C-alpha positions as CSV (number, residue, x, y, z in Angstrom):
1,M,16.1,18.3,8.5
2,K,17.6,14.8,8.1
3,G,15.9,12.0,6.3
4,K,12.4,11.8,5.1
5,A,9.8,14.4,6.2
6,T,7.2,13.2,8.7
7,S,3.7,14.5,9.5
8,F,5.3,15.8,12.8
9,D,7.7,18.0,10.7
10,I,4.7,19.3,8.7
11,A,2.9,20.0,11.9
12,H,5.8,22.0,13.3
13,Y,6.2,24.2,10.2
14,A,2.4,24.7,9.8
15,G,1.9,25.5,13.5
16,V,-0.8,22.8,13.9
17,S,-1.0,19.4,15.6
18,Q,0.0,16.2,13.9
19,S,-3.6,15.0,13.9
20,T,-4.6,18.2,12.0
21,V,-1.9,17.4,9.4
22,S,-3.3,13.9,9.1
23,R,-6.9,15.2,8.6
24,A,-5.7,17.9,6.2
25,L,-3.9,15.4,4.0
26,R,-7.0,13.3,3.9
27,N,-9.0,16.4,2.9
28,S,-11.2,16.1,6.0
29,P,-14.0,18.7,6.2
30,L,-13.0,19.2,9.9
31,V,-10.0,21.2,8.7
32,N,-10.6,24.7,7.3
33,E,-9.6,25.4,3.7
34,E,-6.8,27.8,4.7
35,T,-5.1,25.3,7.0
36,R,-5.6,22.5,4.6
37,K,-3.9,24.5,1.8
38,R,-1.0,25.5,4.1
39,V,-0.5,21.8,5.2
40,H,-0.6,20.6,1.5
41,D,1.9,23.3,0.5
42,I,4.3,22.5,3.2
43,A,4.0,18.7,2.5
44,K,4.8,19.4,-1.2
45,K,7.7,21.6,-0.3
46,L,9.1,18.9,2.0
47,N,8.5,16.2,-0.6
48,Y,6.3,14.4,1.9
49,K,4.8,11.1,0.9
50,V,2.1,9.3,3.0
51,D,3.4,6.0,4.4
52,K,0.8,3.6,3.0
53,N,1.7,0.9,5.5
54,A,1.4,3.2,8.5
55,S,-1.9,4.6,7.2
56,N,-3.3,1.1,6.8
57,L,-2.3,0.2,10.4
58,R,-4.0,3.3,11.6
59,T,-7.3,2.7,9.7
60,Q,-7.0,-1.1,10.2
61,Q,-7.7,-1.5,6.5
62,S,-5.7,-2.6,3.6
63,S,-6.1,-2.5,-0.2
64,T,-3.9,-5.5,-0.7
65,L,-5.1,-8.8,-2.3
66,A,-3.1,-12.0,-1.9
67,L,-2.8,-14.5,-4.7
68,L,-1.5,-17.9,-3.7
69,L,-0.1,-20.2,-6.4
70,F,0.7,-23.8,-5.5
71,E,3.3,-26.0,-7.1
72,D,2.1,-28.1,-9.9
73,P,4.1,-30.8,-11.6
74,T,5.5,-29.4,-14.8
75,S,7.7,-30.8,-17.6
76,D,10.7,-28.7,-16.4
77,E,12.0,-27.9,-12.9
78,S,9.9,-24.8,-12.4
79,Q,7.0,-26.5,-10.6
80,I,4.8,-23.6,-11.7
81,N,2.0,-24.1,-14.1
82,P,2.6,-21.7,-17.1
83,F,-1.2,-21.2,-17.3
84,F,-1.1,-19.4,-13.9
85,L,1.9,-17.3,-15.0
86,S,0.2,-16.2,-18.2
87,M,-2.7,-14.9,-16.1
88,L,-0.5,-13.0,-13.6
89,G,0.0,-9.9,-15.9
90,S,-3.8,-9.5,-16.4
91,I,-4.5,-9.9,-12.7
92,T,-1.8,-7.4,-11.7
93,R,-3.1,-4.8,-14.2
94,A,-6.7,-5.3,-13.0
95,C,-5.7,-4.9,-9.4
96,A,-3.7,-1.7,-10.1
97,K,-6.6,-0.3,-12.1
98,E,-8.9,-0.7,-9.2
99,G,-6.4,0.7,-6.7
100,Y,-5.3,-2.6,-5.1
101,D,-1.9,-3.9,-4.4
102,L,-1.2,-7.5,-5.2
103,L,0.8,-9.9,-3.1
104,V,1.8,-13.0,-5.0
105,S,3.1,-16.1,-3.1
106,F,4.3,-19.3,-4.6
107,Q,3.5,-22.2,-2.2
108,S,5.0,-25.7,-2.2
109,A,2.3,-28.3,-2.3
110,S,3.5,-30.5,0.6
111,A,1.9,-33.9,1.0
112,S,0.8,-33.2,4.5
113,R,-1.2,-30.2,3.4
114,L,-2.9,-32.0,0.6
115,R,-4.2,-34.8,2.8
116,G,-6.6,-32.5,4.5
């Protein structure tokens, strides 16, 4: 097998459908224990990792928070208020602790946007 293992690869080796693999990896009660164990064992053997982005698309849910920081006049050329940067580590750790990903974006404060 070339490249990363997929749920279709696991399905092939386990002799089940791809949807059964998906359910088994989510520990669904719809999959019997023997099949679930076989799927998990094959996934481990193939070093399979769930693609978080694909999973989020399928469930139409995401555990990502966005943090927008706007330019702020500073004494140097950074245009980023050091107060916000000092909070970034704490925010990142709190998000990780609760199982969220954090997307940080630095935005320029254009005059047209500030006029409302």
